[in-house]
C-alpha positions as CSV (number, residue, x, y, z in Angstrom):
1,M,29.4,-11.0,3.8
2,D,29.2,-14.8,3.8
3,T,30.9,-17.4,6.0
4,E,33.9,-18.1,3.7
5,P,35.8,-14.9,4.2
6,A,35.8,-15.1,8.0
7,A,36.6,-18.8,7.9
8,S,39.3,-18.5,5.3
9,Q,41.4,-16.0,7.3
10,F,41.4,-18.0,10.5
11,P,44.3,-20.5,11.1
12,P,43.4,-24.2,11.1
13,N,44.1,-24.5,14.8
14,F,41.6,-21.8,15.7
15,L,39.0,-23.3,13.4
16,A,39.5,-26.6,15.1
17,F,39.1,-24.8,18.5
18,L,35.8,-23.3,17.3
19,E,34.6,-26.7,16.2
20,E,35.7,-28.4,19.4
21,N,33.9,-25.8,21.5
22,H,30.7,-25.8,19.3
23,I,31.2,-22.2,18.3
24,D,29.6,-21.2,15.0
25,V,32.2,-19.5,12.8
26,D,29.4,-17.5,11.2
27,V,29.2,-15.3,14.4
28,Y,32.5,-13.6,13.3
29,N,30.9,-12.4,10.1
30,V,28.9,-9.7,12.0
31,Q,32.0,-8.0,13.4
32,K,32.1,-5.5,10.6
33,D,28.5,-4.4,11.4
34,L,28.9,-4.0,15.2
35,P,29.0,-0.4,16.6
36,R,31.6,0.9,19.0
37,Y,30.5,1.5,22.6
38,V,31.7,4.0,25.2
39,R,30.7,4.8,28.7
40,I,30.0,8.2,30.1
41,L,32.1,8.7,33.3
42,R,30.2,10.1,36.3
43,F,27.0,9.7,34.4
44,S,24.8,10.0,37.5
45,Q,26.2,13.5,38.1
46,K,25.2,14.8,34.7
47,S,21.9,16.3,33.8
48,A,19.9,15.2,30.8
49,C,20.9,18.4,29.1
50,E,24.6,17.7,29.7
51,V,24.3,14.2,28.3
52,C,22.5,15.5,25.2
53,E,25.3,18.0,24.6
54,L,27.9,15.3,25.1
55,V,26.2,13.0,22.6
56,Q,25.9,15.8,20.1
57,Q,29.6,16.6,20.5
58,I,30.7,13.0,20.0
59,R,28.4,12.8,17.0
60,T,30.1,15.8,15.5
61,D,33.6,14.4,16.2
62,A,32.9,10.9,15.0
63,K,30.9,12.0,11.9
64,C,28.4,9.3,12.4
65,D,25.3,8.5,14.4
66,V,25.7,8.3,18.2
67,S,22.9,7.3,20.5
68,E,22.3,6.2,24.1
69,V,21.8,2.5,24.7
70,D,18.3,1.8,25.9
71,G,18.2,0.2,29.3
72,V,21.9,0.5,30.1
73,P,22.5,3.9,31.7
74,G,25.6,5.8,30.7
75,F,26.5,3.8,27.6
76,L,26.6,5.2,24.1
77,R,26.5,3.5,20.8
78,I,28.8,4.9,18.1
79,A,27.7,3.6,14.7
80,N,31.2,3.6,13.1
81,Q,33.2,0.9,14.9
82,D,36.4,2.4,13.4
83,T,36.0,5.6,15.3
84,K,39.2,6.3,17.2
85,L,38.7,7.4,20.8
86,S,41.6,9.9,20.5
87,Q,39.6,11.9,17.9
88,L,36.8,12.5,20.4
89,R,37.0,15.6,22.5
90,A,35.0,13.9,25.2
91,Y,37.7,11.1,25.5
92,V,40.5,13.6,25.6
93,A,38.7,15.6,28.3
94,G,38.1,12.4,30.4
95,D,34.4,12.4,30.0
96,I,34.2,8.9,28.4
97,I,36.1,5.6,28.2
98,G,35.9,2.8,25.8
99,M,33.8,-0.1,27.2
100,D,31.6,-2.6,25.5
101,V,28.1,-2.5,26.7
102,S,28.2,-6.3,27.3
103,S,30.9,-5.8,30.0
104,G,28.8,-3.0,31.5
105,I,25.8,-5.4,31.7
106,A,27.9,-8.0,33.6
107,A,28.9,-5.4,36.2
108,L,25.4,-3.8,36.4
109,S,23.9,-7.3,36.9
110,L,25.3,-7.2,40.5
111,S,22.7,-4.5,41.4
112,V,25.2,-2.8,43.7
113,E,23.6,-0.8,46.5
114,P,25.1,2.0,48.6
115,G,27.2,0.6,51.5
116,D,27.9,-2.7,49.7
117,N,31.4,-4.2,50.0
118,V,32.1,-5.5,46.5
119,L,34.7,-8.0,45.4
120,D,35.9,-8.0,41.8
121,L,37.9,-11.2,41.7
122,C,39.4,-10.8,38.2
123,C,39.5,-7.0,38.0
124,A,42.1,-6.2,35.3
125,P,42.1,-4.2,33.1
126,G,39.7,-2.2,35.4
127,A,36.8,-0.8,33.4
128,K,34.2,-2.8,35.4
129,L,36.0,-1.9,38.6
130,L,35.8,1.7,37.8
131,L,32.0,1.4,37.0
132,L,31.5,-0.4,40.4
133,A,33.2,2.4,42.2
134,E,31.0,4.9,40.6
135,L,27.9,2.9,41.5
136,L,29.0,2.9,45.1
137,A,29.7,6.6,45.1
138,I,26.0,7.3,44.6
139,N,24.6,8.3,48.0
140,A,28.1,7.7,49.5
141,G,27.5,10.4,52.0
142,V,24.8,8.1,53.6
143,S,26.8,4.8,53.6
144,H,30.4,4.0,52.7
145,G,30.9,0.9,50.5
146,T,34.1,-0.4,49.1
147,V,35.4,-2.2,46.0
148,T,38.2,-4.7,46.3
149,G,39.9,-5.6,43.1
150,V,42.1,-8.7,42.7
151,D,44.3,-9.9,39.8
152,I,47.2,-12.3,39.8
153,S,49.4,-10.2,37.6
154,P,51.2,-7.2,39.1
155,H,51.5,-5.7,35.6
156,R,47.7,-6.0,35.0
157,I,46.9,-4.7,38.5
158,A,49.1,-1.7,37.7
159,T,46.9,-1.0,34.7
160,C,43.9,-1.0,37.0
161,R,45.6,1.4,39.4
162,S,46.4,3.8,36.5
163,L,42.7,3.7,35.3
164,I,41.5,4.3,38.9
165,K,43.9,7.2,39.5
166,K,43.1,8.8,36.2
167,H,39.3,8.5,36.1
168,A,37.9,7.7,39.5
169,G,38.4,11.1,41.1
170,S,37.2,11.0,44.7
171,N,35.7,7.6,44.1
172,K,39.2,6.1,44.4
173,G,38.8,6.5,48.1
174,F,36.5,3.4,48.0
175,V,38.9,1.2,46.0
176,R,41.7,-1.2,47.1
177,L,43.7,-3.5,44.9
178,Y,45.4,-6.8,45.6
179,A,48.0,-8.5,43.3
180,Q,47.0,-12.0,44.3
181,D,45.7,-15.3,42.9
182,G,41.9,-15.1,42.7
183,T,41.5,-18.8,43.3
184,T,43.0,-18.5,46.8
185,F,42.3,-14.8,47.8
186,N,41.2,-14.8,51.4
187,C,41.1,-11.1,52.6
188,R,37.8,-10.3,54.1
189,A,35.8,-7.1,53.4
190,P,37.0,-3.9,55.2
191,R,35.9,-3.5,58.7
192,A,32.8,-1.5,59.5
193,K,33.3,2.3,59.8
194,W,36.8,2.0,58.3
195,W,36.4,5.6,57.2
196,D,35.6,7.0,60.7
197,P,38.6,8.3,62.6
198,A,36.7,8.4,65.9
199,E,35.8,4.7,65.6
200,I,39.4,3.9,64.8
201,R,40.7,5.8,67.8
202,E,38.1,4.1,70.1
203,V,39.2,0.6,69.0
204,Q,42.9,1.5,69.4
205,L,42.2,2.7,72.9
206,E,40.4,-0.5,73.7
207,H,43.0,-2.7,72.1
208,P,46.4,-0.9,72.1
209,E,48.2,-4.1,71.3
210,R,46.7,-4.0,67.7
211,K,48.0,-0.6,66.8
212,G,51.4,-1.8,65.9
213,R,50.4,-5.2,64.6
214,R,52.4,-6.2,61.6
215,R,50.4,-7.6,58.7
216,T,51.5,-10.3,56.3
217,M,52.0,-9.5,52.7
218,L,48.7,-11.3,51.9
219,D,46.9,-8.8,54.2
220,K,48.4,-5.7,52.7
221,P,46.7,-4.1,49.7
222,W,48.9,-3.5,46.6
223,F,47.1,-0.2,46.3
224,A,44.6,1.6,48.6
225,P,43.9,5.0,50.0
226,K,45.3,5.6,53.5
227,L,42.1,4.8,55.4
228,L,41.6,1.6,53.5
229,S,45.1,0.4,54.1
230,T,45.2,0.7,57.9
231,N,45.4,-2.2,60.2
232,Y,41.9,-1.3,61.4
233,A,40.4,-1.4,57.9
234,C,42.2,-4.7,57.0
235,S,41.1,-6.5,60.2
236,G,37.5,-7.0,59.1
237,S,35.9,-10.4,59.4
238,D,32.8,-9.9,57.2
239,L,32.3,-11.5,53.8
240,Y,31.3,-9.5,50.8
241,D,27.9,-8.3,49.8
242,R,28.5,-8.6,46.0
243,V,31.1,-10.6,44.1
244,L,32.0,-10.3,40.4
245,V,33.8,-13.2,38.8
246,D,34.4,-12.0,35.3
247,A,36.7,-15.0,34.8
248,E,39.8,-15.4,32.7
249,C,38.7,-17.0,29.4
250,T,39.8,-17.5,25.8
251,H,38.1,-14.2,24.7
252,D,36.7,-15.9,21.6
253,G,33.4,-14.0,22.1
254,S,35.1,-10.6,21.8
255,L,34.9,-10.3,18.1
256,A,36.9,-7.1,18.0
257,H,39.7,-8.8,20.0
258,V,39.8,-11.7,17.7
259,Q,39.9,-9.5,14.6
260,K,43.0,-7.7,16.0
261,Y,45.1,-10.8,15.3
262,E,44.7,-10.0,11.6
263,R,47.1,-7.2,12.3
264,W,49.1,-8.8,15.1
265,G,49.6,-12.1,13.2
266,W,47.3,-15.2,13.4
267,E,50.1,-17.2,14.9
268,H,49.6,-15.2,18.2
269,L,46.0,-16.3,18.2
270,D,47.2,-19.9,18.4
271,T,49.3,-19.0,21.4
272,Q,46.6,-17.1,23.3
273,V,43.7,-19.3,22.6
274,V,44.6,-22.7,21.2
275,N,47.9,-23.8,22.5
276,N,49.1,-24.6,26.1
277,N,46.1,-27.0,26.5
278,R,43.9,-23.9,27.3
279,S,40.7,-25.6,26.2
280,Q,41.1,-28.0,29.1
281,S,42.9,-25.8,31.7
282,V,40.8,-22.6,31.4
283,P,37.4,-24.2,32.5
284,I,39.2,-25.7,35.6
285,L,40.6,-22.3,36.4
286,Q,37.2,-20.7,36.0
287,S,35.6,-23.3,38.3
288,Q,38.2,-22.5,41.0
289,L,37.6,-18.7,40.6
290,L,33.9,-19.2,40.9
291,E,34.2,-21.4,43.9
292,N,36.4,-19.0,45.8
293,G,34.3,-16.1,44.9
294,W,31.3,-18.0,46.3
295,R,33.3,-18.7,49.5
296,M,33.9,-15.0,49.9
297,L,30.2,-14.0,49.5
298,K,28.0,-13.5,52.5
299,P,24.6,-15.3,52.8
300,G,21.9,-13.3,51.0
301,G,24.5,-11.8,48.7
302,V,24.8,-11.9,44.9
303,L,27.6,-13.3,42.7
304,V,27.8,-12.7,39.0
305,Y,29.8,-15.2,36.9
306,S,30.6,-13.9,33.4
307,T,33.0,-14.6,30.5
308,C,33.5,-13.2,27.0
309,S,33.7,-16.7,25.6
310,L,31.1,-18.5,23.5
311,S,32.3,-21.9,24.5
312,R,29.7,-24.0,26.4
313,F,32.7,-25.6,28.3
314,Q,33.6,-22.3,29.8
315,N,30.0,-21.2,30.5
316,E,27.2,-23.7,31.0
317,Y,29.6,-26.5,32.0
318,V,31.4,-24.4,34.6
319,L,28.1,-23.1,36.0
320,G,26.7,-26.6,35.9
321,G,29.7,-28.0,37.8
322,F,29.2,-25.3,40.4
323,L,25.5,-26.0,40.8
324,S,26.2,-29.7,41.1
325,R,28.3,-28.9,44.2
326,H,25.8,-26.5,45.7
327,A,22.2,-27.7,46.2
328,E,19.0,-25.7,45.5
329,H,18.7,-24.5,49.0
330,E,22.2,-23.0,48.8
331,A,22.4,-21.3,45.3
332,L,19.7,-19.8,43.1
333,V,20.4,-18.6,39.6
334,E,18.2,-15.5,39.3
335,V,16.7,-13.4,36.5
336,I,18.9,-10.5,35.6
337,P,16.6,-7.4,36.2
338,L,18.6,-5.2,33.7
339,L,17.9,-7.6,30.8
340,Q,14.1,-7.8,31.2
341,N,12.6,-6.3,28.1
342,Q,15.7,-4.1,27.5
343,V,18.6,-5.8,25.9
344,A,18.3,-8.6,23.3
345,A,19.7,-11.5,25.3
346,S,19.6,-15.1,24.2
347,P,19.0,-18.3,26.1
348,I,21.9,-20.3,27.3
349,W,22.9,-23.6,25.6
350,Q,21.1,-26.6,26.8
351,P,21.0,-30.1,25.3
352,S,18.1,-30.2,22.8
353,C,18.2,-33.7,21.5
354,A,18.9,-37.2,22.7
355,E,22.4,-37.1,21.1
356,E,23.3,-34.0,23.1
357,W,22.0,-35.5,26.3
358,V,24.4,-38.4,26.1
359,G,26.7,-38.3,29.1
360,L,24.7,-35.5,30.7
361,E,21.5,-37.3,31.5
362,Q,22.2,-37.2,35.3
363,H,22.5,-33.4,35.1
364,R,19.0,-32.6,33.8
365,G,18.2,-31.0,37.1
366,V,21.3,-28.8,37.0
367,F,20.5,-27.5,33.5
368,A,16.9,-26.7,34.7
369,R,18.4,-24.6,37.6
370,M,20.5,-22.5,35.3
371,K,17.8,-21.4,32.9
372,C,17.9,-17.8,34.1
373,A,21.5,-17.3,33.0
374,V,21.9,-15.6,29.6
375,R,24.1,-15.3,26.6
376,L,24.7,-12.1,24.6
377,D,25.1,-13.4,21.0
378,P,26.7,-10.7,18.8
379,R,24.2,-11.6,16.0
380,V,21.3,-10.9,18.3
381,S,22.5,-8.4,20.9
382,N,24.7,-6.3,18.6
383,T,27.4,-6.4,21.2
384,S,30.4,-8.5,22.0
385,G,29.7,-12.1,23.1
386,M,29.1,-12.6,26.8
387,F,27.8,-15.2,29.2
388,I,26.2,-13.9,32.4
389,A,24.8,-15.8,35.4
390,R,23.5,-14.0,38.5
391,I,23.6,-16.3,41.6
392,R,22.0,-15.6,45.0
393,K,23.5,-17.2,48.1
394,L,20.6,-18.6,50.1
395,S,22.4,-20.4,52.9
396,D,25.3,-19.9,55.2
397,V,26.5,-23.4,54.5
398,Q,30.3,-23.3,53.8
399,T,31.4,-26.6,52.2
400,T,35.1,-27.2,51.6
401,F,35.9,-29.2,48.5
402,D,39.1,-30.9,47.4
403,V,40.8,-29.1,44.5
404,E,40.3,-32.0,42.2
405,D,36.5,-31.8,42.9
406,I,36.2,-28.2,41.8
407,A,35.7,-28.7,38.1
408,P,33.2,-28.3,35.3
409,L,30.5,-30.8,34.5
410,K,32.0,-34.0,33.1
411,L,30.4,-36.2,30.5
412,E,29.6,-39.6,31.9
413,T,30.6,-42.5,29.7
């Protein structure tokens, strides 16, 4: 398939968006060749034999090749992208969910460890949140971690709740959800030993005045198990060990998502991606989400910034703006362990000629610092498009910036 068929079906405004954002329209020509991905739920609890049986069952139902994704535990590749999940017995039985492996890589890049308090600052629709809860459940008997999910839309957070209640099982005991703005969210991680009734009683005896304390609406989770919604649990002062900022974006890197507009009507693509000044407003929103996620991360912790956009303005420019505000002794963009010799990742965009460096000359050091971030290019990775940066917090310096200063890199004229 050549470039023309893909380009010819896109509306002019979307083609203009792609050109403005330096996105090669040719990337959309590989959509028809991409596989479908699913994730095995509770993968760590299954034996190798059980996984093999599950793969064989899905292969029979899908009537095509099904294989495990090397280097990304729990993910399966279904060769026929048109396979409907409803036709798979494993999906009906609640053994798998649909999730692109690129999204899984973003969540797994956090390297969650038992006992971590994890913040998912843009958690809807919830697939990554569910995966993070499963990762925490491993060795949960030794140490109790938590996942805090945040989304500004009550409707979208309700979708997360439904997913958690349907698939998380006992893991939902680690999850709390807030319907709040991720750019201003300020609820700290749950207090230590939030799960221990003896500890709670001891604190209540020492501070009886706290027992009946009324919380503000901002303190109160929209959804949480009983122990995670108590005054005790919500009175913690610690920051989070891991923060995921899978930021709101224009979704242009999700090829399957873009292709759906062929059925929905291309005019809706204009509304969702092109109109309402989104090319300018989205990178600013992303910068604010990233900055607040960083503020909620404890020193020594890890933050992952990701988008499913291919636009340099939503990826490298946002990360560059962040690094320009935080010096080398504060923030380090690290190699993503999962991607070493496993998944075919691509380098990020960097100016490669004198013309591209125009207006960015003063940011050469910033671009050098972000070299360990990666792109998943559908033509190379055989996945949806994704940008991922893993950032380590090296210092306890907490700098407050004016809102207007929290922005992507700007071209200097």
